[in-house]
C-alpha positions, 0 to 999 in steps of 0.5 A: 442079232448081237448083244453087248453088256454094257458097264458104267451106264443106266443100260443094261445091255444093247442089241443090234443087227449089222448087216453089210456094215449098216446098223439096224435094230438097235434096242437098249435094255434099260437106261433113260427111255427117250435117249436111248430110243432117240440113238437108236433112231438116229443110228438106224440104217447108218454105217457102222464106221459112221456111227462109231465116230459120231458116238465114241467118247461122249461123256455122261454126268462125269461117268467117262462113258455113256449110252452112246459110247457103249454103243460105239464101243459094242460096235467096234467090238463086232467090226473086228469080227466081220 
């Protein structure tokens, strides 16, 4: 299980697994429950590169980032280590 401390979002942390390049078990700590649960459900079972490509750069309310963007950043960091 990986853990990523978010920055600039309502969520404070994202926890997830990556197995054989597949994203699994995504959970957000805090944030908008419906949105974060929706994002987690949508990316379940996707290839890490596909998740990054779809979510990177999404902006929430002019913050310059978002919970989905933070997940993409977290996955990029994990991808560098695997």
